[in-house]
N, C-alpha and C positions, 0 to 999 in steps of 0.2 A: 777311380774305383777299380778294384782288382777283378780278375776274371772270375774268381770264386763268388764275389758279391753279385756280379751280373748274372751268374747262373742261378743263384738263390732268388733274385728278383723275377727272373723269367719263369721259374717254377711256381712262384706265388701267383703270378698273373694267369698261368695256365689252369691253376686250381680254381681261380675266381670265375672263369667263363662258364663252366657247367653250373655253378651256383646261380648265375643270373638267369638261366633258362631252365631251372629245375621244375619238375612237375609236382603239383600239389593236388589234394582232394578238396573240391569245392562243394559245399552243401548250401541249400537255400530253398526258396519257395517262389512260386509264380502265381499272382493273384490279379484280379481286375481292379478297377478304380473304386469299387465298393468293398473290396477286401475279400471277395469270394474266390476260393481256390479254382484254378483252371486245370482241369483234369486232362492229361494227355498232351500238354504243351511240349513243343520240341525245343530241346536245349542242345546246341552243337557248338563245338570249338571252331572259331573262324579259321578257314583254311584247311579244315579236316572234314572227313566224311562221316566219321563215327560220332555218335552223340547219345543222348538219353531222352526220356520223356517223364513228365511229372506223374506222380501217383494220385490216388483218390483224394489226398489232402493237398495236392498241388506242390509236393516236395520233390526234390531231385538231388542226386549225387553224381558228380562227374569229375574225372581227372583232367586237369588242364594246366598248361604252362602258367607260371606265376605272373608272366607279363603278357599273357594271351587275352583273347576277347571271346565272350560268350554271345552267341546269336540265338535269341529266344523268339519263337513265332507260335502263333495260334490262329485258327480260322476265325475271321471276323475281327481280328485285332492287329494293330500296327506291329511289324517286326522291329525288335529292339536289340541293339548291340551294347553289351555291358563289359567294360574292361575289368579284368580280374584284379590287377594291381596288388597281387600277393595276398588277397583276402581269401579266407577259407569258408566264409559264410556270406551269401549274397541273396537279398530279397528283392524281387523284381515285380513291378506293377506295369501291366500292359494297358495301353489306351485303346478305345474302340476305334475300329476302322469304319467311319461313317459312309465312305464311298461304297464299300461292299454291302453294308446294311441297306443302303438306299436302293440297291439294284433288285431287292426282293419285293415282289408284289403278291398280294393275296388274291387267289382265284379259287372259287369253289370251296372245297373243304380243306385246303392246304395252301402252301406258299410255293412260289417258283421264281427263279430269276427272271427279271423282265426281258432279258435278251433271249430267253428260252421259250417265252410264251408264243404259241403258234398263231393266235389270233391278234386282232387289234385291241390293245388295252390302253386306257387313259386313266390317269390318277389325278384326282382333284383334292387339294388340301386347302380348305378355306382359311382365310386370315380372320383375325379377331374382328376387324371392321366389317368384312363380308358377312360373318355370322351374326353380328349385331343388327345389321340392316335386313336380314332375311327373317321371314315369318315361319317358313317350314323348310325342310331339307331340299324340296324341289326348287326353291328360289336360288339355291346355290348352283344349280345346273344350268341356269339361263346364261347362254353365251360363254360357258366355261370350256366346252370341248367341241371341235368340229364334228358335224353330223348329228348332233343331239339337239333336237328342236322341242321346246317346251311352250305350250300354248295354254293360257289360263283364262278363266271366265271373268276374273275380277272379284269373285267371292272368295275370301280368305279361307273358308272352311271346306271348299270343294277342291277335288283333285284336278290337276292339270292334265292335259293330253301330252304325253311324252312319246316321241318317236325317235328311234335311233336308225339313222341312214334311211329314212323314209318308210312308208307303209309297205307291207308285204302281202296284204290280203284286203279284198274289198268287203268281205262279210265278217271275217273273224277279227278278233282283237289284235291290234298292232302295238299294245303296251308291253314294255319290257318287264322282266321279272325283277322284283325288288327283294333284296336279301339284307336284313338288318342283324348284324352280329351273328351271322350264320343261320338265321331263321328266315326261310322264304315267306313272304307276305302273300296273302290272297289277293290276286289282281281284280277280283270282282267286288272288292270293297270289304271293309271291316265294320262290325257292329259299333255304332257310335261315331264313326268317322268315314267319310267317303274318300279320304286321302290317306293312304298308309304312310306317306312321307311326312305327314303332319304330326305323326306320333312322336317324332324325334325332334327335340329342340336343336336348332342349328348350333347353339353354344356347346352341345355335347358331341358334335360330329368331329372326329379326328381326320378321316379321309373318306373319299368316295371313289371307288374303282368301277369303271364302265367297261364291260366286255361288249364290243360292238358288233361282232359277227356271229354267224350260226355255229361256229366251233364251240360256243358255250353250251350247246345242247349235249355235248359229250360229258359235261359235268352235272348239269341240272335237269337234263331231259328236254322234252318238247316244249315245256313252258319257257325255255330260254331261247327259243328260235328268233325272237325279236330283240335279243340282247339282254344283258343283266346289269343291274345297278347294285353294287355291293357297298353297304354303308358300315363303317367301323366306328364305333363310339370311343370316346376317350376313356382311359384307364388310369389307375393310380401310378404315380412315378416314384422312383426310389428316393429316399431321403426324408427330411423332416416334413410334417404336414403342411400343405399349402392351401390357403383359403383365397378363393377368387370370388369377387362380386361384380357383376356388370348390370348396368341399368341403361336402357335406351328409350328415347322418346322421339317420335317423328309425326309429321303432319301428312295426311293423305289428301290429295286434291287432284282434280282432273287437269291434266297438262294441256289438253287441246280438245275443242269441240269441233264437230263436223260442220261445214258450211251448208246449212239447209235453207229451204225457202220459208218465208214467213207465210202466215195465213192469207194475206192479201195477194202476195206473189203467186201462191198456189192457185187461188181463185181465178186470177187473171190468166194463168197458164191453161186451166181447164176450159175457161170461156173461149180462149183463142183456139184451143185444139178441138173441142167438141161442140162449142156453142152454148149459149145461156139457156136454150130450151132442151138440152140433152139431159138424159138420166144421170150422167156423171156429175153435171153441174148441180143437179137437184140434191145430190147427196152431201154437198158442202154445207157445213154449219158455220156459225159465227164465232166458234172457239178459236183462240190464238194462243195455244200452249206450246212452250218450248220444252218438249219432253226430255231432251238431254239434261237440261238444268233441273227439271222437275224430279228426275229419278236419281240424280247424283248429289253428293254433298261433300263438304270438307270436314274431316274428322281428325282426331288425335289418338294415336295408338302408343302403347308402351309395353315393354317386357323387362322382366327382372330375372336374374339367374344367380344362384349361390351354390358353390361347389367346394368340397373339402376332400383333399386327396393326399395320399402319402403311402408309407409302408409300415405295417405293424409287424416288427421282426422280419420275417421273410415273405409275408403276405401283402401284396399291394392292394389298395382299396381306393375307391372314389365314390362319394355320395354327392349327388347334385339335385337341386330343386329349382324349378323355373316356373314362372307364370307369364303368360302372354295374353294381352288384351288388344286384339287387332280389330278395328272397326273399318269396314270396307267403304269405298267411295260410293257404292250403290246402296241406297237406303235398305234397311232391314238385312244387311249382310254383315256378319261379324264372326269372330272366333275367340272363345275363351278357353285357354289350355293350361292345365296344371300337370306338370310331369315331374 
């Protein structure tokens, strides 16, 4: 090959290098997995500091090398790197960042990052099995969080005694404030029910947040000095309508009876202690009743729940109907609830 031919080949190669790294104008959109535009999403060329942001419709325009990479980020979503590969139009879909969303906890009238909460906060998310075995929302609190003690009488329609980190007063109420979907409940009882937690079917509970210390008074006032229990119910999810039906049946029975004296054993004890001529022995009658077995019973209880939820265009909805027939182990105690 002559010197002239070598010179021509060298000039052709030199002209090709700039073409490989030429800058082009890239247009596109940034949306979430539901197709909704993300306003203000950051679009930057990798390795450079200058970039752009999406407009009200999620659209962007940026100058980038044809072999470069776009770095797209948005708060609450996974950062994504998209190679240009010479394309002039690129549509990008960002995925939710579940880790960032999970750090947010609802307290009071807003939300805050769990790491930024000044007081002790516990969040309970009941499973489908736990919700099915529970009669009221207070049953979901039993043994669910340290420092929360629930004492019940055995009557399914009565409210339990709930204490968070023990009692703070000998005369005043030690009950925590109960807030259901942002509405504070009256701690003195509600007409038609002595238990505000029984108004919510456990199947409809999405999460329960417990504010355990007195810092909650800054949000709700003096009523929250014994702590706060915030109940958030389920809402409609995006997508096609979903129909859920659950049915539970269970047997209620006494697990254990206390070991008590029989009538004859009690008579012998009084005779040995006070004598057969004493007034105490004279009060003894010939009855031999086992009051534990006389007052309790074995019953069958059931509950049914039907819910329909989804999204109508942009509006999420959820409709739920439930019926609970709970018969207590103590005779003449039961609860019929339609919600």
